[in-house]
Legacy VTK file of the C-alpha trace (Angstrom):
# vtk DataFile Version 3.0
C-alpha trace
ASCII
DATASET POLYDATA
POINTS 72 float
116.037 101.795 115.135
117.412 105.014 113.710
116.175 106.501 110.453
119.605 106.028 108.905
119.706 102.338 109.887
116.183 101.913 108.564
117.016 103.634 105.297
120.130 101.544 104.864
118.160 98.343 105.488
115.502 99.349 102.981
118.009 100.367 100.346
119.331 96.810 100.243
115.919 95.190 99.751
114.852 93.498 96.531
111.580 94.575 95.054
109.843 91.454 96.368
111.217 91.948 99.910
110.227 95.652 99.976
106.727 94.799 98.665
106.161 92.071 101.252
107.281 94.280 104.081
105.056 97.097 102.737
102.092 94.756 102.709
102.857 93.795 106.351
103.106 97.435 107.380
99.786 98.299 105.736
98.180 95.298 107.416
99.445 96.450 110.850
98.165 99.952 110.228
94.776 98.723 109.018
94.408 96.410 112.031
94.685 99.393 114.405
95.550 99.158 118.033
99.012 100.687 117.692
100.035 103.711 119.672
100.330 107.011 117.864
104.128 106.793 118.013
104.147 103.237 116.599
101.628 104.213 113.909
103.837 107.145 112.833
106.889 104.893 112.720
104.984 102.321 110.632
103.757 105.073 108.314
107.298 106.378 107.805
108.578 102.907 107.159
105.748 102.297 104.714
106.617 105.459 102.842
110.270 104.401 102.609
109.281 100.925 101.421
106.923 102.381 98.810
109.720 104.657 97.599
112.015 101.606 97.324
109.415 99.756 95.265
109.074 102.748 92.942
112.854 102.906 92.519
112.859 99.232 91.459
109.978 99.738 89.068
111.516 102.848 87.540
114.755 100.932 86.984
112.822 98.178 85.294
111.033 100.672 83.060
114.358 102.216 82.019
115.873 98.805 81.237
112.857 97.835 79.180
112.934 101.101 77.299
116.692 100.630 76.610
116.103 97.104 75.422
113.383 98.237 73.011
115.599 100.925 71.554
118.489 98.534 70.816
118.489 96.842 67.430
118.481 93.032 67.499
LINES 1 73
72 0 1 2 3 4 5 6 7 8 9 10 11 12 13 14 15 16 17 18 19 20 21 22 23 24 25 26 27 28 29 30 31 32 33 34 35 36 37 38 39 40 41 42 43 44 45 46 47 48 49 50 51 52 53 54 55 56 57 58 59 60 61 62 63 64 65 66 67 68 69 70 71
């Protein structure tokens, strides 16, 4: 899978989907037994998934802040 395909797939994930996939990646890395190449690919995917989760959380923070600043 190319980096561009992977990035496009990650960009479309919901927070929950990205989080679940990140948990799975971490579990695979912690279990060991993967080749160096596979471990690096997992690490890179994990980084991209973590970034996606951060994007979702930052968006939520901004929406909450905007909601607090609007009069009722």
